[in-house]
Backbone bond lengths (Angstrom), bond angles and torsions (degrees), N, CA, C in turn:
res aa  C-N    CA-C-N  psi(-1)  N-CA   C-N-CA  omega(-1)  CA-C   N-CA-C  phi
1 M - - - 1.455 - - 1.524 108.98 -
2 N 1.319 118.20 132.03 1.455 119.41 -179.65 1.526 110.96 -90.05
3 E 1.341 115.56 173.99 1.464 120.25 -176.52 1.516 112.45 -60.90
4 M 1.328 117.61 -36.56 1.465 120.55 -178.82 1.524 111.41 -60.86
5 E 1.329 117.27 -34.08 1.458 120.50 -178.11 1.518 112.00 -73.42
6 L 1.334 117.72 -18.76 1.457 120.85 -178.18 1.521 112.76 -94.89
7 V 1.305 117.18 -1.87 1.457 121.29 -177.83 1.523 109.64 -66.67
8 A 1.327 114.92 137.17 1.462 119.95 178.24 1.519 109.46 -80.75
9 S 1.311 115.25 145.06 1.462 119.36 173.60 1.524 108.01 -114.80
10 K 1.321 115.53 147.65 1.463 120.23 178.87 1.522 108.53 -81.82
11 V 1.329 114.77 135.70 1.460 120.83 179.57 1.523 110.01 -133.52
12 I 1.327 115.18 151.51 1.463 122.45 172.08 1.521 106.75 -92.80
13 V 1.332 116.49 131.99 1.460 121.76 177.43 1.527 108.01 -99.83
14 F 1.332 116.00 128.37 1.462 119.17 174.51 1.520 109.38 -132.70
15 E 1.319 114.74 164.02 1.453 120.47 -173.51 1.524 111.07 -117.03
16 L 1.322 114.44 140.90 1.465 123.73 171.69 1.515 106.88 -143.98
17 E 1.317 117.06 124.92 1.468 120.87 175.38 1.536 111.65 51.00
18 N 1.336 115.77 45.20 1.473 123.03 177.83 1.528 114.58 61.78
19 E 1.315 117.34 16.83 1.467 122.13 173.25 1.519 107.33 -111.48
20 E 1.334 116.47 149.60 1.459 120.43 179.45 1.530 110.08 -104.66
21 Y 1.324 114.67 130.70 1.456 123.14 179.55 1.521 108.55 -118.22
22 V 1.329 116.00 156.63 1.463 119.39 177.11 1.522 110.16 -132.60
23 I 1.349 113.43 148.40 1.460 121.73 173.08 1.524 107.25 -137.35
24 P 1.327 117.74 150.15 1.468 120.46 -178.06 1.530 111.80 -62.94
25 V 1.322 116.15 136.50 1.462 122.07 179.47 1.524 110.96 -56.08
26 E 1.333 117.29 -38.47 1.472 119.24 -175.10 1.528 112.91 -65.91
27 K 1.325 118.32 -15.87 1.471 121.56 177.22 1.531 112.08 -87.88
28 V 1.343 116.85 -11.96 1.465 121.35 -174.35 1.522 110.32 -96.29
29 R 1.316 115.53 121.69 1.471 120.10 176.81 1.519 110.03 -83.03
30 S 1.350 116.19 -44.67 1.462 120.22 -179.96 1.518 109.62 -163.24
31 I 1.319 114.72 165.99 1.461 121.93 173.11 1.517 105.93 -121.30
32 E 1.325 115.82 122.30 1.462 121.73 -173.06 1.522 110.79 -116.22
33 R 1.325 114.88 151.66 1.460 119.51 169.14 1.529 107.58 -69.37
34 L 1.323 115.17 156.04 1.454 119.57 177.61 1.520 109.25 -61.61
35 Q 1.302 116.82 137.41 1.462 121.91 178.93 1.512 109.10 -136.24
36 K 1.316 115.51 177.52 1.463 120.13 -177.82 1.528 109.87 -61.41
37 I 1.323 114.57 126.31 1.461 121.78 179.52 1.525 108.02 -110.83
38 T 1.312 116.40 128.20 1.463 121.45 178.83 1.523 109.00 -89.72
39 R 1.314 115.87 120.27 1.461 121.76 -179.06 1.525 109.52 -69.03
40 V 1.321 116.09 141.85 1.460 121.85 177.00 1.528 107.13 -113.68
41 P 1.335 117.58 123.83 1.472 119.98 -178.18 1.525 112.56 -62.76
42 R 1.326 114.89 153.45 1.469 123.76 174.02 1.522 114.07 58.61
43 T 1.308 116.28 38.96 1.465 119.89 174.42 1.521 108.45 -112.66
44 K 1.300 116.12 164.14 1.464 120.99 178.32 1.521 109.63 -60.34
45 K 1.345 116.00 156.51 1.464 119.76 -174.91 1.527 112.90 -63.39
46 F 1.330 118.20 -26.24 1.467 119.85 -178.76 1.528 112.63 -81.81
47 I 1.333 117.52 -11.44 1.465 120.46 175.08 1.520 106.75 -84.06
48 K 1.314 116.01 107.92 1.462 120.49 -176.62 1.523 111.03 -73.14
49 G 1.328 117.49 -29.81 1.455 122.00 -178.94 1.512 109.79 145.07
50 V 1.342 116.01 -148.28 1.463 120.95 179.32 1.524 109.73 -132.81
51 I 1.333 114.82 156.00 1.460 121.24 172.06 1.525 107.83 -125.91
52 N 1.315 114.78 158.61 1.459 120.95 173.08 1.520 105.83 -101.32
53 L 1.317 116.11 102.62 1.459 121.45 -176.93 1.524 108.78 -106.30
54 R 1.316 115.03 103.26 1.463 121.77 -179.53 1.535 111.91 50.66
55 G 1.335 114.94 45.65 1.457 120.46 176.47 1.515 115.54 85.93
56 V 1.331 117.81 -0.09 1.465 121.54 179.70 1.528 108.66 -111.73
57 I 1.330 116.85 122.78 1.463 121.00 176.33 1.527 107.61 -74.98
58 T 1.343 115.61 119.25 1.463 121.68 -172.34 1.523 110.45 -122.37
59 P 1.347 118.19 121.68 1.465 120.10 175.81 1.528 110.38 -68.61
60 I 1.338 115.72 146.42 1.461 121.71 -177.11 1.529 109.66 -121.01
61 I 1.333 115.73 126.91 1.465 122.85 176.94 1.526 108.25 -105.79
62 D 1.332 116.60 130.66 1.461 121.36 173.25 1.528 106.88 -89.76
63 L 1.340 116.65 107.11 1.470 119.73 -175.83 1.519 112.21 -63.17
64 R 1.335 118.49 -30.92 1.469 120.16 177.32 1.529 109.98 -59.15
65 K 1.332 116.04 -44.57 1.472 119.47 -179.44 1.526 110.84 -70.56
66 L 1.314 117.43 -41.20 1.463 120.34 178.99 1.526 110.87 -59.47
67 F 1.327 116.38 -39.13 1.462 121.41 -177.64 1.529 113.11 -90.55
68 D 1.332 117.57 10.71 1.472 122.63 179.59 1.525 113.00 56.37
69 M 1.320 116.73 39.22 1.463 121.60 175.55 1.528 108.58 -92.04
70 D 1.322 115.93 158.46 1.461 119.99 176.73 1.515 109.85 -61.82
71 E 1.335 114.91 141.91 1.461 118.84 175.53 1.515 108.70 -70.42
72 R 1.307 114.95 152.12 1.453 119.80 175.82 1.518 106.29 -148.04
73 P 1.323 116.30 146.09 1.469 118.13 -177.99 1.526 110.88 -59.80
74 Y 1.325 115.50 144.72 1.454 119.84 175.69 1.523 108.69 -68.22
75 S 1.335 115.87 151.70 1.465 121.12 -178.93 1.526 109.48 -129.76
76 D 1.321 115.66 -176.39 1.465 120.83 176.43 1.528 111.56 -65.12
77 H 1.335 116.66 -18.77 1.466 120.87 -179.41 1.528 112.55 -88.33
78 T 1.334 117.36 -16.31 1.467 121.43 -178.50 1.525 109.80 -59.95
79 R 1.322 115.71 135.82 1.460 120.84 -178.67 1.526 110.44 -133.29
80 I 1.331 114.34 159.14 1.462 121.59 170.49 1.524 106.32 -112.86
81 I 1.331 116.19 118.01 1.462 120.72 176.83 1.525 106.92 -93.51
82 I 1.331 116.11 118.55 1.461 121.26 -179.54 1.525 108.23 -88.51
83 I 1.328 114.80 117.97 1.459 122.87 -176.96 1.525 109.00 -104.04
84 T 1.325 116.43 135.68 1.459 121.08 174.06 1.520 107.96 -102.34
85 Q 1.325 115.50 126.04 1.460 121.01 179.78 1.519 107.74 -134.91
86 E 1.312 116.78 115.54 1.460 122.31 -177.96 1.523 109.81 51.37
87 D 1.333 117.98 -111.28 1.461 119.46 -174.30 1.530 113.42 -111.08
88 Y 1.318 117.22 21.84 1.461 119.29 179.12 1.528 110.58 -143.74
89 E 1.333 114.81 168.25 1.463 121.38 178.00 1.519 109.39 -124.00
90 V 1.324 115.42 148.95 1.453 123.06 177.18 1.520 107.22 -138.77
91 G 1.327 116.52 142.52 1.457 120.96 175.59 1.518 110.51 -101.74
92 L 1.330 116.38 140.11 1.459 122.50 177.71 1.523 108.55 -116.34
93 I 1.338 117.37 121.84 1.464 120.49 177.24 1.518 108.24 -82.21
94 V 1.339 116.06 126.46 1.464 122.53 179.52 1.527 108.91 -129.30
95 D 1.341 116.41 160.46 1.467 120.31 -178.96 1.520 111.78 -66.60
96 A 1.322 116.74 -36.43 1.466 121.78 179.24 1.518 108.55 -165.28
97 A 1.317 116.54 151.32 1.466 122.16 172.00 1.519 105.15 -114.43
98 N 1.327 116.36 112.99 1.454 121.37 -164.29 1.514 117.17 -98.39
99 D 1.327 117.59 -35.26 1.451 117.74 -159.03 1.525 110.89 -163.44
100 V 1.324 115.38 162.69 1.461 122.62 166.69 1.520 105.52 -122.64
101 L 1.320 116.83 129.30 1.468 121.67 -177.26 1.517 111.02 -128.25
102 D 1.334 114.92 156.45 1.459 121.35 165.93 1.522 106.02 -90.33
103 L 1.312 116.51 121.84 1.458 121.40 -178.03 1.525 108.99 -110.35
104 P 1.347 117.07 103.07 1.468 119.19 178.94 1.529 109.90 -62.72
105 S 1.313 116.52 134.27 1.463 119.78 -176.53 1.527 112.04 -62.93
106 D 1.341 117.69 -25.91 1.466 118.88 179.92 1.526 112.68 -77.20
107 S 1.339 117.76 -4.91 1.465 120.55 177.18 1.530 111.68 -91.00
108 I 1.330 116.83 -5.80 1.465 121.33 -176.32 1.524 110.06 -89.07
109 E 1.328 114.94 130.14 1.458 121.34 177.45 1.523 108.89 -115.71
110 P 1.332 117.34 155.86 1.470 119.51 178.37 1.528 110.60 -59.42
111 Q 1.328 114.87 156.47 1.452 118.77 -179.32 1.520 110.57 -65.08
112 P 1.335 116.48 140.02 1.464 119.43 172.13 1.533 109.15 -74.72
113 D 1.326 116.63 172.13 1.468 120.11 -179.39 1.522 112.17 -62.47
114 V 1.319 116.74 -34.93 1.461 121.33 -179.98 1.515 108.46 -135.37
115 V 1.333 116.14 134.29 1.462 120.72 175.54 1.519 106.71 -128.45
116 G 1.327 116.56 97.37 1.461 119.65 179.83 1.515 110.17 55.98
117 A 1.336 115.68 -133.29 1.463 121.00 -177.30 1.524 112.37 -94.99
118 V 1.316 117.50 1.98 1.460 120.73 -171.35 1.526 110.68 -94.19
119 K 1.336 116.04 134.25 1.464 120.95 176.93 1.526 109.66 -61.45
120 V 1.312 115.86 142.66 1.460 121.58 -178.55 1.531 111.34 -59.45
121 D 1.331 117.91 -28.87 1.469 120.95 179.52 1.523 112.34 -55.73
122 Y 1.312 116.56 -31.39 1.460 121.08 -175.85 1.526 113.09 -88.48
123 I 1.327 117.43 2.30 1.461 121.79 -174.06 1.528 110.37 -116.44
124 D 1.345 115.98 132.69 1.465 121.04 175.56 1.519 112.22 -92.59
125 G 1.327 117.17 -25.98 1.453 121.36 -177.85 1.515 109.80 167.74
126 V 1.327 115.47 -173.70 1.463 121.64 177.05 1.524 108.58 -134.16
127 A 1.320 115.53 158.01 1.466 120.33 178.06 1.522 108.97 -143.65
128 M 1.324 115.76 146.17 1.465 121.46 173.67 1.520 107.81 -108.15
129 I 1.328 115.72 120.51 1.462 121.82 176.29 1.521 107.28 -129.93
130 D 1.322 117.12 117.15 1.470 121.62 178.34 1.524 112.03 47.57
131 D 1.304 117.77 54.60 1.467 123.51 178.72 1.524 114.24 64.04
132 R 1.312 117.68 16.18 1.464 121.80 176.41 1.520 108.13 -108.75
133 L 1.321 116.49 127.22 1.457 120.85 174.05 1.520 107.47 -89.06
134 L 1.320 116.21 117.56 1.457 122.23 -178.88 1.524 108.92 -110.19
135 I 1.321 115.86 131.60 1.460 121.98 -179.60 1.523 108.20 -101.91
136 L 1.326 116.80 122.34 1.468 121.56 -178.76 1.520 109.25 -84.60
137 L 1.313 115.88 113.24 1.460 121.38 -178.23 1.527 110.37 -77.39
138 N 1.320 116.72 135.60 1.459 122.44 175.95 1.528 107.63 -88.61
139 L 1.323 116.08 93.15 1.463 121.15 -176.00 1.519 112.46 -61.20
140 E 1.322 117.28 -35.75 1.459 119.71 -179.12 1.524 110.50 -59.53
141 Q 1.337 116.92 -42.76 1.469 120.58 178.86 1.526 111.22 -66.37
142 V 1.316 116.99 -44.36 1.469 120.96 179.58 1.523 109.86 -60.78
143 L 1.319 116.71 -45.19 1.458 120.18 -177.44 1.524 112.01 -75.50
144 E 1.314 117.75 -24.97 1.466 121.09 174.47 1.525 109.90 -63.26
145 V 1.321 117.00 -38.99 1.463 121.64 175.92 1.520 109.29 -59.07
146 N 1.327 115.92 -40.41 1.462 120.56 179.22 1.527 110.34 -62.97
147 H 1.326 117.59 -42.99 1.467 121.04 178.77 1.530 110.60 -64.02
148 Q 1.318 116.01 -43.13 1.461 119.53 -177.89 1.522 111.56 -63.38
149 S 1.324 116.79 -27.57 1.463 119.36 179.91 1.522 111.04 -83.43
150 E 1.343 115.95 1.39 1.465 122.14 178.63 1.518 111.74 54.88
151 M 1.341 114.54 42.42 1.450 119.78 -176.73 1.519 111.84 -101.31
152 V 1.316 118.32 -12.94 1.456 119.31 -176.62 1.519 108.71 -66.00
153 I 1.302 115.26 127.70 1.457 121.35 -177.34 1.515 107.34 -100.52
154 G 1.312 118.23 124.79 1.453 119.89 -176.81 1.492 112.35 -117.36
């Protein structure tokens, strides 16, 4: 393994159903408090609707619904993580956004066959950091679902 493969990458840690997930910091535009979401008719159940974020209409995905997790009331800890992907933005509703970590690439292992309630398609791998099991979310797969639902507003 060369030095480049051992370089740590910064990740945002967020929580869903008492599990910790991570996404690369460079994909995150902002982390917002929950705000009024306007429902859009005839969309998939995991598309919560859209918000107007600083003049940009942004579709919002409820990750609990996408991952077939039980619904739970939103709380003061609930956040919307705004993800930038190519030329559009999407918001992901999560139970909490907890931390920013350096994730050494040598701590990442391939995804197991099953990770909690989440389909393996949405997982890039897992990592153990200080007794914490972190699940690496495959943003491309999550956002591909958004494209397939024809929800991206341009």
